[in-house]
N, C-alpha and C positions, 0 to 999 in steps of 0.2 A: 281290310284297307278297300275303298272303294274302287272296283273297276272302270276304267274309262273307257265309256260305249261312245258310238256316234251320237245319240240321242244326248247323251251328256252333255258332248261335244257342242252339238247345235244347243243346247237349253243355256249354255255359255255365250252365244251369240259369235261363236267363229265356223267359220265357212269351212270347207272340206282342204281348199287348198292355204288357207290360213294355219289349219292346223297339222298338214303337211310342213309346212316351213315351222311350227313350233318342233316337230321333231327330226327336222335337220340342224335347227339350231340347239337340243339338248342330246344329239345321237342317241336318244333313248324317249319310253313313254314318259309323260309328267305322272306328278300324281295329283292326288285332286285339290291340294292346295296352290302347286306350281301351275295347273291349268285355271284356276281362278284369278289368279295373279296374272296370266297371260291375256285373261278374258276383258278383265278391265284395262290393263293398260292400253290394248289394243282396240278396244272400244273406240266407238266415232268421237265421243265425249271426251276424251282421254289423250288420242293420237291422232284427231282430226285428219283421219285416212282419205276422205274424201274432198276435202278442202285443201290441204297442203299445198297442192301443186299453184292455187290460186290465190290461196292468201300471201305466199312470196313474193307476187306482181305488186305488192300495195307499197306505196313509198314510205318509209319509217325515220328517214333521217331528217336532222335539221342541227344549226346550229345551236339549238337553245335543247335538243332532246339529251336528257341523259344516258336512258334507257330505255330501248323501245323493245317489242316483243319477243319473247321467250324468257320472262321473270315472271315473277306475281304480277307484279303490276307497272304501267308504264311511269316514265321521272323525266318532268321538263323543268328547265331553268327557268324559275320566275324572279331572277335576282337578290342582291345582298347577303347570297351565301343559303338560298332556300328553295327549295323544291316542292314541286307540286307531284303529289305520287295517285294515279288514278286508276280506275279500271271499272269495266261494266261484265256484268255474269246474268246468264239466264238459270232460274230453277222452273222452268217450264213444266214438265211433264208429273214433278213433285205437288205443284201448287194447284193442278186441276184434280188430284187425287183427295189432294187435303188443306184446302185451301190455306189456312193459317200456316199450320207447319211448313208448308212448303214456301211460302212465302215470308215467313220469319229466317229459316232456316238460310234462306237463298241473300237477307240482309245480312245475317250472320257471316254466309260466307266471303262475301265480296269485303266486308271491313276487316278480317283476317288477310285477305289477300293484300288488302293496303299498311294495317301495323305491322304486318309479317316484314315489310321493309324498313322500319324505323320509321314511318310519318305518326301523325295524331290525326286520326280520321277529323275532318271538320265538317262536312257533309254528307249527306245522301240524296240519290236521286232514283226515280224508278220510270219504268218504259210498262205501262200495263195494255193488254189486248183482250177485249173479252168478246162473246160472240153476242146475237142478236140482243137488243134489249130484253124483247118479248121471248126469249128461249126460256124455259122453265128452271136451267141451272144458274143464268148470267146473277141474278140477284144473291143469291148464296155464295156465290165465287167471287164478286165485288166484294161483299163484305167479306167474307173470309180472307182474299188474299189483303184487302184494305188494312185489316185489324193487325193481322200478321208484319206487315211494313211497319205500322204505326208502333204496334206492342214492342218490337224488337228496338229499332230506330230510337225510340223514346226511352225504353229501359235502359239503354246504352250511354242516354245523354248526348246523342251524336242528332244534329236537325235536321230532318227530312226536308229538301228546301223548293222542289219541284220535280214535276216528272210531265208524264203525258200518260191519258187512256183515251184509247178508240174500242169501238163496239164495231163490228160486222160478224154476216153469215160462217166466215169462213174460220174463223175461232169458236164456232159452238162446240166443239168436240175437241179442243186442244188450244188454251187460254196461252198467253206469254207473261210471263212474270221477269221482266230483265230488272237488275238491281245495279248501281252505280253508287260509288263511295270516292271521294276525293279527300287527300289528306297532306299535311306540312310534313317537311322533312328539312334538317340542314342538309346541307350536298354533303358535307363532310362526315355523316352519321348515315349511310343509307345503307342497307344492310341485303345481299344478295343468297342464292339458294346452292350454291356450288359446295358441295363436301370439299373438305380437305384434312391435311395432318396425319399420316399413317398413325394408328393408337387413340386418335382422340378420342373420346365419348361421347357415345351417340345417346341423347338425349331426350326422353317422353315430358312433357308439361299438357297442365289444363285439368280436362275432363277426365273421368274414367270411361273404358272403350266398353261398349254395350252391342247388343245385336241387332241394333235400328240402323236403317241406311245400307244392309248388304245388298248387292246387286242395283245400286243407287248408279251407279253409272252407267252401267249396261241395262236398267231400265230405261236412262233417259237417252239411249241410242237406237232405241226401238220405236213401232207406233203404236200408237193405242190400237183397241180393239175396245166390244164388249165387255170384256171381262176387267178394263182397266181396273174398277174397283178394288178388285181383287190384291191389287198390289200397294196397297197403304203399308203392308211392312217394310218397303223400300223406300218410304221418307222417312228424313233422319227428325229427331226431334232439338230443338234449340233451347237454351239456357241463358238469354241476354245477361243475367244478374253473373254468371260465369264468367260470361266473354267480357264484362267489366272488368272484372279480376284479371282476366289472361290480360287486358289490351293494358291496363297498370302493372302489371307484373312484368308483361315484355319490356314496354319502354322503360323501367325500371332497369332492367340487367340491360338493357342498350345501351344505355347510360354510362355504364361499365364497359373496359375492353374485352369481356371474357368469351365474347361468342363469335364465332367461327362464320358461319353458317347457320340460316335458318328458313323452314318451309310450313306453311299452315298445312292441317291436313283435312283437304276438300274432296275432292270426287275420287274417290278408289283408296280413301283414307290413310292408313299409314303403308300401303302397298305405293300408292304415287308418290308421295312425299320422300319413301326413302330412294324408289327408284331412281326419283329425277333428283335426289341431291346427290346420290352415289355419280349418275351418268355425264352431270355438268361437271364434276369434280375430277373424271376419270378414277374412280378409285370403286373400291367394293366396302361392304357395311356387313360387319355380323350383329345379327340380333336373337337376343334370348325373351323369347317370347314369354316366358315364364315372369320376365322381370315388369309384362305391360301392366299397366293399372287395369283390372277388370270391376266391371260391378254386377257380371254375372255370372254363377258357377257355369264350370264344365264348358267355356268357350273351345272352341276347337282354335288350330293354327289357320285355318279357310277363314273364319269368321271373323278373328282377329285382325288381319289384314286385310279385309274387303269391310269392315263396317265403317260406315261413314259417319259414329259418334261424332257431336258436335263439337268446340271450344276446345279442339287439341292443334300443340305444336310441334314440331320436330327440331331438334337443333343439335348441332354439333359445337362443344364448347373448348377452349385451349383446356391440356392436360392440367389438374390441381385446382381447376374454376369450379368444381362440381358442388364443393360445399357453401362457397358464396353464392352459386346461385339458387342453390336448393332453399336457403335461409330466405331468399326473396320470393319464391313461389310458396312455400310454406306459410310465410307472413300473410299472404294472400288467400290463404285458405286452399290453394289449388295442389291437385297432385305432381310430384317432380320424382323421374326414375332413371337411372344409369340403365337402358334396354341395351347397349350393345356399343361396338366400336368401328373407327373408321379402317379395312385393312386394305393393303396392296392387290390382292387377289383379284380386284377387278368383278369377284362374285358377290349375289346377295346370298349369305347365308342363314337360315333362319332355322334354332335350335328350340325344342320346347323337352321337358323332361328327360333331359338329355341327351335327346335324339335330333339327328338332322331331320326336318320337317320338310325343307326346300333349299336346292339348292342350284341357281340360276345366274347364268352370265349375265351383267347389267347392261354391257351396250350393246350385245346383239338383241336383246329384248328389249329396247328402250329404242335404239337405231334400227331396227330390221322391222317397227310397225310397217303393216302393208302403208302404201301409197299409191290409191288409184286416181289413173288418168279416166274418169266414167265419161261412159259416151254422154252426148250431150247436144242436145236441139236448139234454135236459138230462137228465141221469140219474136215473131213478125211484128213490129208496131204497126198499130193500126194508124187510119188517116186521122187528120184533125177532125173534129167536130165543130161545124161554124156555127155560130151564135142565130146567123139568119134561116136555118133551117128549123131553129126550136121559138115557139110562140113567145111574145113577150108578155109577162102575166099583166094582167088588166089592173092588179092592186101589187104596186111594187113595194111597198112599205107592208104590205100583210106578207109577203114575200120575203121578206128582210127579219121579221119576226119570225116566220118560221124556221129561218135559218138559225136565228140566234140562240133560240128553241128545242133547236134539234140535236139528237145523239152526238154528234162528231164536233158541234162549238159551244153548246150550252156548258156552264160554269162548271169547274170541279171541286169547287170550293166544297163542299160536303166532302168529298176525298182527302183534303188536304187540311181541313181541320182537326182532322183525325191525327196529324203527324205533329208534332212538337216542331215547328219550323223557326224559332225562336231562342232554345236552348243553346248555352254559349256565349250567346250576347254579340255576336258577329254578321250576326246576318241582317243585310241591309236592302237587298231586296227580296220580297218576298213572292210566294207562288201565285201565280197569277198574269206574270210580265212576260218578254220575249224569253229570257234567262232570269235563274235566280244571282243572286251578286253575294258573297260573303268574303268579309273583311279579311284579309290574312292578321290574326291576333298580333297587337301591340304595332303595328305599322300603318302606313296610308295608304297601301296598295289594298287590293282584292280582287279576288277569283270571280270571274261570271262563268255561271256552269248549266247548260242544258241538254236536252235529250230529244231528239227529233227522227220521224221516218214517217215517209206517205204511203202505206201499203198499195194504197189502191193504184200508185201510178207503176211501182214495182211490177205489179201485175202485169200491168198494160205494157209497157215499156221498160224491162230490166234496167237497161243501161241508163236512161233517163232517170228513173226515180232512182238508180244508186248513186248519180250524181247531185240528185235534186236533196235527196237525204242528208249529206255531207254539205251542200252548199246551203241548206236551212239552217242547220246548225252554228256555220259560218254567221250566217245572216243574224241569227237572231244575240250573237256575243256581240256581234256589232252594233246592233241595236241601243245596246247597254253602254257603247263606249271603248269597249273592249278588245285587245289586240287577241284574238284569236292566235293560239298556241298549237293545237294538237287533238287528236279525236280517239277514242276508243270504239270497239264495235260490236255488235253483239250478233251474227249473223243468222236469224231464225228462218228455216226453211222445211218444207217437205222430205220426202223420200229421195234421196240423191240417187238411187238405183233407176229413176225412172228419167227416161234422158230430158223431160222438157223442163224437170223441178232441177235438173243440175242445169241446164239451160238459163235457167233464173237467176241460180248462184254466180254462176260464169258474167250475166250481163250487168251483175249490179257490183261485183268487184270490178268491172272495166270502167264502169260510172264512175263509182267511188274513188279509183286511181286518178281518172281524169281531173276529176273535181280536186284531190289532194294537191296534184301535181298545180294546177292551176291557181289554186289560193295559197299554198306556200304552207300547208296543213295537213303534217304527217299523223299515220295510225300508230300509235306507241303500246297498243295493246288490246286486246280482244278475247273474241269466246262466240265459238261456233255451236248451234243448233240445232240438229237435221232428226228428221223422221217425226217433223211436226205434223203429225196425221192421224186421221179417225178412218179407219174400216176404208181407207185408200183415198180418203179425200184433204190433200195438201192444204195448210194455211195460205194465206195470201204470204208473197216472199217479204219478208221483214226484217230488211239490214236496220235496226235501231242503232243510232249513231247518238254518243254521247260528246259532245266537247267542252272544251276549258277555254278560257281567255283570260288577259291580266288587263287590270286596270291601273296603270302605278299611281294613279290620284283616284281614289275613290270618291272625291268629292267631285270629278268629272262626271260621274254616272249618269245615263240617262234613263227614266222611265216613260212608259206609255201614254204615262195621263194627261191630258189635257191640262195645263196648270195656270190660264188665267183665261180672261175674256178678251176679246179683240186680238189675240196674236192671228198670224196668219198660217195657213193651214199648206204646205207643201206637198207634190208626189214624186218621188224620184222612181224613173224608169218607168218603162210604154207598156202599156195594156195591147193588148190584140182581141180578136174575136172568136179566138178557139176556148171552146166551152167542155172539150173532152175530160172527162173523169174528175171535173168537178162538185164541190158539196152541194152547187146550185142543179145539177144535172140528177144527181143520190134523190136530193129531198124534195125536188120540185117536179122532176117530170118521171121518177120512178125509174131511171136507167145509169147502168154503170159501161161507159164505153167510149170509145174515141181515144186519141194519141193526149197523153198529158202534156201540159204545158210543157215549152221546149226551153232548155238549157242552153244560154252563153255563158259560158263560163267566163271569158274575156270581160265582155258586159258587167256581170257579177260580181268580177273582182274591182273593177273603175267603181261602180255604184255604191259597192259597200266599203273600200276605199273613201270614197269623198264622204259618206255621212261619217264614217269613222272620225276623219280629217274634224269635220264641222262641230263634231258633240266635242273633240276633246280641243276643239278652239274655241268653244264655249258660246257656240252661235246657236245652236238648237234648243228648244226647251223640251222638246217630248220626240220619242221615236218610237216606231212600233214598222215590224216587218210585215208585209203583206201575205199570206199564207191562205188556208182553207177559209173557204166563204169571200175569197177577194176582198174589193177596196172598201164594199160596203161595210162588210164584218169587222175590218181592220178600224175604222172610224168610231162604229159602233162599240168597241173595246178600250179606245181611247177616250170616247165619252162615259164609259159608266166605271174607268178605272178615275177620270177627273171630276166625275159628275155636272158635268157640263156639257151643252150641245154644240152645234157647228151649223154653220150655212153654207153650201157646198154647191158651186157651178159646173158642172161637167160638160166638156165639147162633146157636140151631135155627132162627132164624125165615126162612133161607134153605135149601135143596139143597145138600150138602157140596160137591158140584161146580160151584156157582156162588160161595158163600162162599169157595171156596180160589183158583179159576183165572178168576171175571169179570174182567175187563178195565176198569170203569170207571173214568172220567177223575176228574182232582181230588183224587186219594186219594194220601197218606204215610205210610210207616210212621218213627214217630219213637222214641227210647229215651232214656231220664230218668231221676234218682234219685227214689228215693220221694217224698219231699219237693218236689221239682221237679213229679213227675207232677202233684200235687194243683195246685199253681200252674197249672199249664198246661190241667187239666180247669176252673177257674174261670173263668180267662182266654180260653178257646172258647166257654162259656157265653156270656160278655157280646160276644164276635166273631160269634157265629151260626154258628159251626163245627163241624159234628159231630167230635166225638174221642171213642174210648173206649179203656179199657184190655184190652188184650190176652192179657197175660202178661208172663211175665220170663225174662230170659236167663239161660245158664249149662248147665252139665251139657256133652256130646257130642252131643246129641242133640236133632234138632227133631222136636217132639212137639204135636200138635195132639189134643186130647183129643178122644176117641172117633173119633178119625179118622186117624191116622197118627201114624209114630214111627218117623224114618230116622236112621241116625248120620250125622253130616256129613262122615267120611270116605267112606262110601257114597255120598255127594252129589257130594263132591271128583271121586269117580273118574271118573263117568258126565260129571260137566262137563264134566272138562278134557281129555277124551279126545276127544273128537265129533272135533274139528277134526283133532288129528295123526293120527288114524286115517285121514280121509281125503284128508290129503296123504301117507300114507303110499305109494309106489309098492310093489305086490305085488311079492316076491322081492327088495326092496331092504332 
């Protein structure tokens, strides 16, 4: 038997004080299997020990929220007895070490989180962050991650309908791969994970357990160093074809009333799934590890409990329903094994070869996970950077082309062309717009889905950045005509033991909370990924937000494309002369400084409600929120989508580069017929919404009077080529 030394405890990521707590709970020394179980259950990845205190402050309730944080995914009511079930998860560390499998198993894991609750997944999204485009590993990482996401989603037959991709030096040694899935279920057929029924069978289904992914949760709770490549064995290996069978088998069994509780085996595998089910149900569980299907000889209890092999589920069945369930899973050619039973002991008792190999109290282990109030320091917000301190470029047209062909704004078509975004036949707004839109099958309803975050804003001023990330998802949903419902978050940060990093987390949460409250837009699920740093250098704080909204009539959906010549173009919202943290400042001046654009949540709400109501009333022919690159970039994207130009006249109260490229929030560009434009102006005045006419659509160039004139084809050329050029290997 392995002696538990200080070194072994440290290798398991437990501090001295945490190990003292283990000894107190057990009243004895743990054996190696028990230590491993404590290690993963108390890892940052599984226990949220640094973030719980702050996550509890987020608003999570609304009349349409059926289930908020705490389950596998969040659930919101979408009417007609239907619910949308959704969540976003990180798979950052594994994707850096093994890009294809890391990204693929990230998609597989988030799909299981959604279908374990009874939903059929209908859409995948992702939020990706890579290092500098010219970093030697970037091309390899982009290629592997995109292939992994596409490979898994395409094989499952679930459309990947959109997402976002950023490049920045802060991710050079630690990329971010955040995956989101949305599913649809009947509100009376939602499944939860709390174990119940003393004596009920505990059943294992899906793939066999192997040695892949052991210590995955622990690895995800530590920062990288120069030896990160050696962590390949902790990356799981995915098989989407098996997961497709698992999805269909689970949904078939869910159509019966045999399931009491169900939980996917994600991070920490059989350990976390069994403990979470027992803890939520206030019961004990006894498991005979000899009955766990294994694909490798001689696996130890430690390896079985900590393996993160993919495509596995744990369920509690009603007594006597085992044969019925077994028949379904064997029909789908999946493993099915009764591995234990629910007990009234409040303990997790594991046996193997007739011996007790672990005997742990469930509640103390689950509930006594450390909860830290880590020291934090507030990031001091920088002063705004005024446009008049920057030179106005001599050639504003060339400046716009530089931005349209920059790493932040260039087309992501090279990425999304590798995803099957039309499979299932319900995608009605493809990647490239403000939000993806997917019809709720067999109905007139549709769901709008988006992911957003602007890490450079969060780094400069976490509170403003956190609010902006939430507000931008709300704007993107609004721009399609959808009523925003709720968000999921993926909180990607550096080492929380450093007060400045913890301060970034606290600030972003405060901003998110304010925006969620102001916009009536609760958080229903999420994930925290800390220790995203390499050799002591942290990533930019990246609270990625996934939002969903409901279009009650999909025919009312708006897109960003200019629709016809001669339509009136209008600007919703106000533009200022703050150029801090803009893409313009970074790409043209080579600087990253100043305060990000201010957030006025009341104006955000007013402007967005006005735009949405106008779309739903049929007054708007196209709409687009203004974000990275400002007004000129938004107009260019609308021109590209509609393959037609526009003639614009801007008031000269602002310097030209601010009028064109400032990134003020709560702004949209909308188009309308001349008649409807007058109605919109009258409505805006009554609603206290700033609205002004910019010009008209038509011709084949984007012309801003006295500033620039560029053909739409020239914009398309630079916009479309940057990413393919980056990904083309020289000499091939």
